[in-house]
Residue frames as qw, qx, qy, qz and C-alpha x, y, z in Angstrom:
[[0.117, 0.326, -0.797, -0.494, 26.68, -21.38, 34.43],
 [0.106, 0.251, 0.961, -0.043, 24.07, -24.04, 35.24],
 [0.259, 0.646, 0.457, -0.554, 21.34, -21.36, 35.25],
 [0.241, 0.590, -0.364, -0.679, 22.51, -20.00, 31.88],
 [0.022, 0.098, -0.943, -0.317, 22.48, -23.53, 30.43],
 [0.191, 0.460, 0.822, -0.276, 18.92, -23.97, 31.65],
 [0.272, 0.695, 0.118, -0.655, 17.91, -20.68, 30.04],
 [0.151, 0.435, -0.668, -0.584, 19.56, -21.71, 26.76],
 [0.055, 0.143, 0.983, 0.104, 17.67, -25.02, 26.81],
 [0.228, 0.606, 0.590, -0.483, 14.46, -23.14, 27.55],
 [0.254, 0.643, -0.211, -0.691, 15.05, -20.79, 24.62],
 [0.064, 0.210, -0.880, -0.421, 15.73, -23.79, 22.39],
 [0.157, 0.374, 0.901, -0.155, 12.42, -25.32, 23.47],
 [0.274, 0.703, 0.249, -0.607, 10.65, -22.07, 22.60],
 [0.135, 0.550, -0.517, -0.642, 12.47, -21.91, 19.27],
 [0.159, 0.070, 0.960, 0.222, 11.32, -25.38, 18.19],
 [0.239, 0.649, 0.684, -0.231, 7.73, -24.18, 18.42],
 [0.124, 0.755, -0.050, -0.641, 8.49, -20.80, 16.85],
 [0.033, -0.350, 0.741, 0.572, 10.06, -22.47, 13.82],
 [0.049, -0.240, -0.928, -0.281, 6.88, -24.50, 13.36],
 [0.137, 0.313, 0.492, -0.800, 4.37, -21.83, 14.35],
 [0.391, 0.112, -0.392, -0.825, 2.31, -21.82, 11.15],
 [0.751, 0.003, 0.347, -0.562, -1.02, -23.61, 11.26],
 [0.866, 0.364, -0.259, -0.225, 0.06, -25.98, 8.50],
 [0.050, 0.601, -0.776, 0.184, 3.00, -27.34, 10.51],
 [0.527, -0.008, -0.850, -0.015, 3.33, -30.88, 11.74],
 [0.636, -0.599, -0.085, -0.479, 0.75, -31.46, 14.53],
 [0.897, -0.430, -0.090, 0.042, 2.13, -32.46, 17.90],
 [0.626, 0.452, -0.325, 0.545, 5.70, -31.20, 17.44],
 [0.099, 0.436, -0.486, 0.751, 7.45, -30.60, 20.73],
 [0.357, -0.112, 0.610, -0.698, 4.72, -32.23, 22.74],
 [0.623, 0.177, 0.614, -0.451, 1.26, -33.76, 22.56],
 [0.259, 0.108, 0.854, 0.438, 0.05, -36.05, 19.84],
 [0.324, -0.073, -0.355, -0.874, -2.64, -35.04, 17.40],
 [0.309, 0.184, 0.800, -0.480, -6.03, -35.77, 18.89],
 [0.269, -0.127, -0.648, -0.701, -8.96, -36.97, 16.85],
 [0.423, -0.491, -0.749, -0.138, -12.61, -37.40, 17.74],
 [0.264, -0.339, -0.522, 0.737, -13.94, -36.13, 21.03],
 [0.072, 0.873, 0.474, -0.087, -16.02, -33.03, 21.49],
 [0.488, 0.342, 0.104, 0.796, -14.39, -30.27, 19.44],
 [0.195, -0.804, -0.196, -0.526, -16.64, -27.63, 20.97],
 [0.717, -0.692, -0.052, 0.072, -15.49, -28.52, 24.47],
 [0.774, -0.043, 0.078, 0.627, -11.86, -28.66, 23.33],
 [0.268, 0.580, 0.156, 0.753, -12.13, -25.18, 21.85],
 [0.424, -0.826, -0.142, -0.344, -13.84, -23.78, 24.94],
 [0.815, -0.501, -0.005, 0.290, -11.17, -25.29, 27.20],
 [0.658, 0.202, 0.120, 0.715, -8.38, -23.98, 24.95],
 [0.066, 0.711, 0.148, 0.684, -9.75, -20.43, 24.90],
 [0.600, -0.780, -0.099, -0.148, -10.24, -20.43, 28.69],
 [0.823, -0.320, 0.057, 0.465, -6.68, -21.61, 29.29],
 [0.498, 0.414, 0.161, 0.745, -5.35, -19.09, 26.78],
 [0.197, -0.846, -0.147, -0.473, -7.17, -16.28, 28.59],
 [0.731, -0.674, 0.007, 0.111, -5.54, -17.32, 31.87],
 [0.776, -0.024, 0.141, 0.614, -2.10, -17.55, 30.26],
 [0.271, 0.616, 0.168, 0.720, -2.46, -14.11, 28.70],
 [0.443, -0.848, -0.122, -0.263, -3.66, -12.80, 32.06],
 [0.805, -0.462, 0.053, 0.369, -0.53, -14.16, 33.73],
 [0.607, 0.231, 0.184, 0.738, 1.71, -12.63, 31.06],
 [0.002, 0.784, 0.212, 0.583, -0.11, -9.29, 31.27],
 [0.594, -0.800, -0.063, -0.061, 0.12, -9.13, 35.07],
 [0.813, -0.277, 0.113, 0.500, 3.78, -10.17, 35.03],
 [0.468, 0.449, 0.200, 0.734, 4.72, -7.65, 32.35],
 [0.206, -0.867, -0.158, -0.426, 2.96, -4.89, 34.29],
 [0.724, -0.671, 0.020, 0.159, 4.92, -5.80, 37.43],
 [0.761, -0.073, 0.194, 0.614, 8.28, -6.02, 35.67],
 [0.309, 0.605, 0.228, 0.698, 7.83, -2.88, 33.59],
 [0.363, -0.882, -0.176, -0.244, 6.57, -1.00, 36.65],
 [0.699, -0.649, 0.133, 0.270, 9.73, -1.79, 38.63],
 [0.708, -0.069, 0.348, 0.610, 12.40, -2.06, 35.93],
 [0.289, 0.489, 0.354, 0.743, 11.22, 0.75, 33.63],
 [0.099, -0.142, 0.268, -0.948, 8.77, 3.01, 35.49],
 [0.205, 0.318, 0.817, -0.436, 5.48, 2.73, 37.36],
 [0.411, 0.576, 0.165, -0.687, 3.67, 4.90, 34.81],
 [0.029, 0.353, -0.728, -0.587, 4.87, 3.11, 31.69],
 [0.123, 0.255, 0.949, 0.141, 2.16, 0.43, 31.35],
 [0.194, 0.712, 0.506, -0.446, -0.59, 3.01, 31.79],
 [0.127, 0.668, -0.290, -0.673, 1.01, 5.16, 29.11],
 [0.080, -0.132, 0.891, 0.427, 1.29, 2.16, 26.79],
 [0.168, 0.483, 0.858, -0.053, -2.41, 1.29, 27.10],
 [0.155, 0.766, 0.240, -0.575, -3.44, 4.94, 26.71],
 [0.048, 0.516, -0.537, -0.666, -1.41, 5.23, 23.50],
 [0.090, 0.101, 0.944, 0.299, -2.96, 2.05, 22.07],
 [0.160, 0.648, 0.689, -0.282, -6.47, 3.25, 22.93],
 [0.101, 0.715, -0.049, -0.691, -5.77, 6.62, 21.31],
 [0.023, 0.304, -0.740, -0.599, -4.84, 4.84, 18.06],
 [0.357, -0.195, -0.807, -0.428, -7.98, 2.68, 18.08],
 [0.372, -0.211, 0.369, -0.825, -10.91, 3.78, 20.21],
 [0.848, -0.018, -0.111, -0.518, -12.94, 0.68, 19.26],
 [0.385, 0.363, -0.840, 0.122, -10.32, -1.84, 20.32],
 [0.812, -0.393, -0.359, -0.238, -11.67, -4.80, 22.32],
 [0.557, -0.737, 0.351, -0.152, -10.37, -5.50, 25.85],
 [0.925, -0.091, 0.307, 0.205, -8.67, -8.68, 24.63],
 [0.649, 0.611, 0.062, 0.449, -6.95, -6.90, 21.74],
 [0.114, -0.910, 0.212, -0.337, -5.88, -4.13, 24.11],
 [0.755, -0.546, 0.363, 0.001, -4.32, -6.66, 26.47],
 [0.895, 0.188, 0.253, 0.317, -2.56, -8.50, 23.63],
 [0.440, 0.762, -0.025, 0.475, -1.10, -5.30, 22.17],
 [0.349, -0.864, 0.248, -0.266, -0.16, -4.03, 25.64],
 [0.890, -0.321, 0.284, 0.153, 1.72, -7.25, 26.36],
 [0.778, 0.388, 0.157, 0.469, 3.79, -6.93, 23.17],
 [0.144, 0.859, -0.093, 0.482, 4.53, -3.24, 23.78],
 [0.604, -0.738, 0.252, -0.161, 5.40, -3.98, 27.41],
 [0.928, -0.082, 0.221, 0.290, 7.71, -6.80, 26.35],
 [0.581, 0.625, 0.035, 0.521, 9.49, -4.42, 23.96],
 [0.180, -0.880, 0.188, -0.397, 9.98, -1.82, 26.70],
 [0.814, -0.515, 0.268, -0.011, 11.29, -4.51, 29.03],
 [0.888, 0.193, 0.158, 0.387, 13.70, -5.91, 26.45],
 [0.328, 0.806, -0.065, 0.489, 15.02, -2.44, 25.70],
 [0.405, -0.824, 0.255, -0.302, 15.76, -1.86, 29.39],
 [0.809, -0.430, 0.401, 0.023, 17.47, -5.20, 30.14],
 [0.829, 0.541, -0.068, 0.122, 19.43, -5.52, 26.89],
 [0.411, 0.574, -0.480, 0.520, 22.54, -4.11, 28.58],
 [0.738, -0.526, -0.412, 0.088, 22.71, -5.82, 31.99],
 [0.283, 0.451, -0.363, 0.765, 24.05, -3.41, 34.60],
 [0.329, -0.426, -0.682, 0.495, 23.67, -2.81, 38.30],
 [0.067, -0.638, -0.295, -0.709, 21.10, -0.09, 38.92],
 [0.040, 0.192, -0.527, 0.827, 20.94, 2.14, 41.98],
 [0.602, -0.183, 0.006, -0.778, 17.14, 2.05, 42.16],
 [0.864, -0.056, -0.465, -0.183, 17.13, -1.75, 42.18],
 [0.518, 0.165, -0.655, 0.525, 19.92, -2.03, 44.75],
 [0.182, -0.235, 0.393, -0.870, 17.80, 0.05, 47.14],
 [0.727, -0.234, -0.380, -0.522, 14.91, -2.42, 47.03],
 [0.593, -0.446, 0.553, -0.379, 14.25, -4.42, 50.19],
 [0.125, -0.219, 0.962, 0.106, 15.03, -8.14, 50.24],
 [0.461, 0.393, 0.725, -0.329, 11.29, -8.82, 50.12],
 [0.492, 0.735, 0.006, -0.467, 10.82, -6.70, 46.99],
 [0.143, 0.567, -0.747, -0.318, 13.83, -8.32, 45.33],
 [0.307, 0.027, 0.949, -0.073, 12.33, -11.73, 46.04],
 [0.513, 0.598, 0.475, -0.393, 9.02, -10.61, 44.50],
 [0.352, 0.742, -0.351, -0.450, 10.90, -9.29, 41.46],
 [0.054, -0.341, 0.923, 0.172, 12.65, -12.65, 41.10],
 [0.419, 0.298, 0.826, -0.234, 9.27, -14.37, 41.34],
 [0.487, 0.711, 0.114, -0.494, 7.90, -12.07, 38.62],
 [0.216, 0.591, -0.683, -0.371, 10.77, -13.15, 36.34],
 [0.243, -0.021, 0.968, -0.054, 9.92, -16.79, 37.14],
 [0.471, 0.530, 0.589, -0.389, 6.29, -16.10, 36.23],
 [0.368, 0.708, -0.272, -0.538, 7.31, -14.38, 32.98],
 [0.104, 0.369, -0.886, -0.259, 9.21, -17.47, 31.85],
 [0.304, 0.202, 0.898, -0.245, 6.38, -19.71, 33.07],
 [0.492, 0.624, 0.256, -0.550, 3.87, -17.69, 31.03],
 [0.319, 0.595, -0.577, -0.459, 6.05, -18.22, 27.95],
 [0.059, -0.131, 0.989, 0.036, 6.06, -21.97, 28.56],
 [0.408, 0.431, 0.690, -0.415, 2.28, -21.94, 28.92],
 [0.445, 0.662, -0.140, -0.587, 2.01, -20.00, 25.65],
 [0.152, 0.423, -0.836, -0.316, 4.17, -22.63, 23.92],
 [0.201, 0.115, 0.961, -0.148, 2.03, -25.50, 25.19],
 [0.428, 0.572, 0.464, -0.523, -1.19, -23.74, 24.22],
 [0.358, 0.603, -0.422, -0.575, 0.06, -22.99, 20.70],
 [0.052, 0.191, -0.965, -0.174, 0.75, -26.70, 20.27],
 [0.260, 0.342, 0.841, -0.329, -2.69, -27.63, 21.61],
 [0.395, 0.634, 0.143, -0.649, -4.39, -25.01, 19.46],
 [0.273, 0.474, -0.664, -0.509, -2.70, -26.29, 16.32],
 [0.075, 0.040, 0.996, -0.008, -3.88, -29.81, 17.15],
 [0.342, 0.521, 0.601, -0.501, -7.45, -28.53, 17.48],
 [0.372, 0.638, -0.211, -0.640, -7.27, -26.64, 14.17],
 [0.156, 0.329, -0.867, -0.342, -5.83, -29.68, 12.40],
 [0.164, 0.186, 0.951, -0.185, -8.42, -32.05, 13.88],
 [0.379, 0.605, 0.444, -0.541, -11.46, -29.87, 13.13],
 [0.310, 0.632, -0.361, -0.611, -10.22, -28.90, 9.66],
 [0.061, -0.185, 0.947, 0.255, -9.88, -32.58, 8.71],
 [0.182, 0.492, 0.849, -0.067, -13.70, -32.79, 8.76],
 [0.079, 0.229, 0.334, 0.911, -15.07, -30.26, 6.22],
 [0.370, -0.635, -0.553, -0.392, -18.63, -30.39, 7.60],
 [0.580, -0.627, -0.364, 0.371, -17.47, -29.82, 11.16],
 [0.424, -0.122, 0.061, 0.895, -15.06, -27.10, 10.03],
 [0.062, -0.440, -0.420, -0.791, -17.89, -25.25, 8.26],
 [0.503, -0.683, -0.506, -0.154, -20.16, -25.56, 11.29],
 [0.614, -0.661, -0.163, 0.399, -17.46, -24.28, 13.66],
 [0.543, 0.557, 0.082, 0.623, -15.89, -21.66, 11.38],
 [0.173, -0.877, 0.042, -0.446, -16.37, -18.82, 13.87],
 [0.766, -0.617, 0.179, 0.011, -14.90, -20.75, 16.81],
 [0.867, 0.108, 0.155, 0.462, -12.06, -21.98, 14.64],
 [0.317, 0.761, 0.011, 0.566, -11.30, -18.38, 13.71],
 [0.454, -0.838, 0.153, -0.262, -11.06, -17.49, 17.41],
 [0.899, -0.306, 0.201, 0.240, -8.63, -20.35, 17.97],
 [0.706, 0.409, 0.124, 0.565, -6.44, -19.22, 15.05],
 [0.013, 0.870, -0.050, 0.491, -6.46, -15.61, 16.28],
 [0.672, -0.708, 0.194, -0.097, -5.47, -16.79, 19.75],
 [0.905, -0.014, 0.166, 0.392, -2.67, -18.97, 18.37],
 [0.471, 0.659, 0.042, 0.585, -1.33, -15.95, 16.49],
 [0.278, -0.867, 0.121, -0.395, -1.43, -13.77, 19.61],
 [0.830, -0.513, 0.215, 0.049, 0.22, -16.41, 21.82],
 [0.847, 0.240, 0.114, 0.461, 2.90, -17.08, 19.20],
 [0.241, 0.797, -0.070, 0.549, 3.82, -13.38, 19.08],
 [0.526, -0.779, 0.219, -0.260, 4.10, -13.26, 22.87],
 [0.937, -0.222, 0.200, 0.181, 6.18, -16.44, 22.89],
 [0.705, 0.496, 0.025, 0.507, 8.58, -15.18, 20.23],
 [0.034, -0.846, 0.194, -0.495, 9.18, -12.02, 22.26],
 [0.761, -0.596, 0.221, -0.128, 9.74, -14.12, 25.39],
 [0.929, 0.139, 0.043, 0.342, 12.43, -16.10, 23.55],
 [0.456, 0.631, -0.112, 0.618, 14.44, -12.94, 22.96],
 [0.281, -0.781, 0.173, -0.530, 13.92, -11.41, 26.39],
 [0.895, -0.426, -0.115, -0.055, 14.45, -14.39, 28.72],
 [0.809, 0.023, -0.184, 0.558, 18.29, -14.69, 28.59],
 [0.198, 0.529, -0.096, 0.820, 18.70, -10.90, 28.83],
 [0.547, -0.659, -0.070, -0.511, 16.27, -10.68, 31.72],
 [0.909, -0.352, -0.155, 0.161, 18.08, -13.41, 33.68],
 [0.638, 0.210, -0.142, 0.727, 21.46, -11.73, 33.04],
 [0.099, -0.640, 0.014, -0.762, 20.01, -8.39, 34.14],
 [0.753, -0.595, -0.130, -0.249, 18.71, -10.02, 37.32],
 [0.870, -0.132, -0.180, 0.440, 22.13, -11.51, 38.07],
 [0.381, 0.429, -0.100, 0.813, 23.76, -8.10, 37.62],
 [0.315, -0.562, 0.086, -0.760, 21.37, -6.76, 40.25],
 [0.005, -0.209, 0.867, -0.452, 21.83, -9.63, 42.73],
 [0.734, 0.062, 0.226, -0.638, 18.43, -11.18, 42.03],
 [0.027, -0.225, 0.960, 0.165, 18.22, -14.95, 41.62],
 [0.734, 0.092, 0.012, -0.673, 14.97, -16.05, 40.01],
 [0.583, -0.051, 0.811, 0.003, 14.09, -19.74, 39.86],
 [0.295, 0.325, -0.576, -0.689, 13.84, -20.96, 36.27],
 [0.781, 0.131, 0.446, -0.417, 10.71, -23.05, 35.57],
 [0.086, -0.285, 0.855, 0.425, 11.27, -26.04, 33.30],
 [0.022, 0.356, 0.913, 0.197, 7.61, -27.00, 32.87],
 [0.236, -0.380, -0.264, -0.855, 4.38, -25.15, 32.17],
 [0.641, -0.501, -0.554, -0.175, 2.80, -27.03, 35.08],
 [0.443, -0.057, -0.499, 0.742, 4.96, -25.33, 37.72],
 [0.186, -0.770, -0.552, 0.262, 3.26, -23.07, 40.24],
 [0.160, 0.791, 0.075, 0.585, 2.85, -19.32, 39.76],
 [0.517, -0.180, -0.475, 0.689, 4.89, -17.56, 42.45],
 [0.139, -0.891, -0.374, 0.215, 3.63, -14.61, 44.54],
 [0.535, 0.141, 0.179, 0.814, 4.98, -11.56, 42.76],
 [0.058, -0.928, -0.323, -0.175, 3.05, -8.52, 43.98],
 [0.552, 0.064, -0.160, 0.816, 5.67, -5.78, 44.14],
 [0.147, -0.836, -0.425, 0.313, 4.50, -2.88, 46.35]]
């Protein structure tokens, strides 16, 4: 019950950001205050670097979870299908689309929590790694939420100075694209998290539920 309450609170925290996900929303909602001044170029560079790491964590976690819960070949098939549809897709776009497709496959599988023979046969070590992967999935969602907030602050701050906005139009576009990508991932995480935790419980797996984006990533390599 306590774990479910924590998950519900986590989903509520995600939802606050989701409801205010448009760039024109109130800066600083759910977290940091709007920042003015400073070096916008450095802020943007830092934001994009952190976003890349967060997307990397989500991508790795989704690959692990889909590989065990759905099938080991599924993520490869997902990426191949996306490439077939667009041969000129950039690596970043491929990762972003693969994450969303992987999240959909994962949600489909865990929507009806049930004990599964294949999971029950996993060793205690593999079950622990699977629980850690679920922890990392939720953690990645929290990092996405925080980054969306930070990105919106950057957009608002730079856009308030027309000359600076014109000079940094390209970088600002990258920030907005990244916010959009992270928001999509976060919205999917909102829907999947409670189902994933219930599925884990049905299969005797007890993941720890992170409450902050600053918590440590857990070792989750599942052989």
